[in-house]
N, C-alpha and C positions, 0 to 999 in steps of 0.2 A: 272087295269093291271093284267095280268095273274100271274105274279110273286108275287103279294101281296104287291108290293112296289109302292109308288107314289112319284113323285118329287114335292116339294114345288115350286110354280111359283113365280119367281122374275121378275119384269118388265125388268131389263137389260137382264136377261137370255132369255126371250122370244123374244127379238129383235135380238139376235145373234145366228147364227148356229155355228158349231164347227170351221169352217174356220174363221168366223168373230171373234170368241173368240180368236183364235190364233193371228190374226192380231192385235186385240185390246191389247192383253197381250204383244206382241212384241213391239208395239208402246209405251205403257206405260213404259215398261222396258227400252226401248231405251231413252225415255225422262228422266227417272230417272238417267240413266248412264250419259247422257249429263250434267245434273245438277251436278252430282258428279265430272265429269271431270272439269267442270267450277270452282268448289271449288279448285281443285288442281292448275288450271291455274291462278285463280285470287287471292286466299288467301294464298297459301302455297309457301314456299321458294323452288324454283326449284332445288336447290342443295341437298335437302333432299328427293326428290321424284324420285322413279325409273321410267324410261321410260317417263319422262316429259321433253318436250322441254324447253329450257331456253328462256323465253320471258320476258325481263327486264321490259317491260311496264305493265305487268299484275301481276306478283308475288308479294305477300305481300300487296295487295290493300285493303283487308278487305271488299270485296264486300258482303260476307255473315255474317259478324260479328261473334258473339259468336256461332251461329248455325253451322257455317263452321267448328268448331272444331270436331263435332260429326256427321255431315251430311253424310260424306262418309261411316261411319259405319252403318248408317241406310240404305243408298242406296244400298250397296253391296248385302246383303241378299234379299232385296226387289226386286231389278232389276233382279238379277240372278235367283231367284225363278220364276219370271214371264216369263223370257226368256226361261228357261228350260221347264216350263209348256207349253209355246207356241210351242216349237219344238217337245216335246214328246207327248203332248196332253194326259197326264196320267189320270187315273181314279181318283175320289175324294180321295180315301184312299191313293193313291200314291202321289197326290199333296201335302198332308200334309207332307209326307216323304221328298219331294223335298224341301219344306220350312225349315224343321228341319235340313236337311243335309247342306243347305247353311248357316243357322244360326250357326250350330255347327262348320263348317269350319271357319267362321269368328271369332267366339269366340276362337277357337284354335289358330288362327293367332294372335289375340289380346293377349292371354295368353303367346304366344311365345315371346312377347315383354317385358314381366315382367323381371326385372333385375335378378331374381334368375333362370329364365328359358332361357332367351335370350343368355347369354354368353356361357353356355355349348351347347345349341342347335346350335348356330352359329359355334362354334368350330367343332362340329360333321359334320355339312354341309360342312365346309371348308376342313375337313379331308377326304372327299370322299363319304359321305353318298349319295350324288347326283352328277351327272356330273357337272363339273365346270361351264358350261354355265347356269345351273339352280341353283346350290348350292350357288354360290357367291352372286348373287343379293338377294337371299332369306336370306342368312346369314347376309348380311348387313342390311336388313330390320328388322330382329329380334334383331340385336345388337344395331342399332341406333334408332329403333322405341320407342315409349313411351306407356307403359301400362296405361290404364285409365278405371276405372269402368264405367264412363259415356259412353264410347264407347261400352262396353258390354251391357249396358242398351239400347243404340241405335240399336245394332244388334238385341236384343230381340224385340224391337218395329218394326224394319224393317221386321223381320220374321213374327210377328203377322199381320202386315199390308198386307204382301203378301198373307198369309193364308186367311185373310178376303176377299181380292179381288178375290182369286180363289174360295172361298166358294160362294160368291155372283154370280159368273159366272156359277158355277156348284155345286149347293147345294147337300148335302148328301141325299140319299133316306130316306124316313121315312116310317114306317110300315103303311099299310092301315088297321087300327084297325077295320073298319066296316067289312072287309072280314075275320078277324080272329075269329069272333064270330059265 
């Protein structure tokens, strides 16, 4: 290459053009979100989840078992990173930033549920930090949510998994050392 940079060839990368990558990323992200939604519908109490319909036949069923406790924390940064990359089709350096941003946002929300943070944050939101339509549900989430270090670990794993998928599809350029000499 004229620029002195070469791309490592991965079998998956060679099969997909940019549009195919976007479709694949959107599909994988959508499947992950569907699994996350199923956790809320099948395993969680509908009275504690925002925007969840009350379906008495599904809630509290334990479909996912112990993994259902932290699976949404994995799914959020994983799926949203892939969906963002599918829409924006960013460069490799920006793709890592997309993953880190979604991971950081999820960790911030998890930390907002910590008892020492949740109550004052909830009060600030209810006192007008945000418009009522956005502030009240968010305040309730911080006040009634539960902080869990396992959720933070799941967020980190979801962030790393998304970065790995994006790397496989679009590897970082490596220097062509033969041209440098």
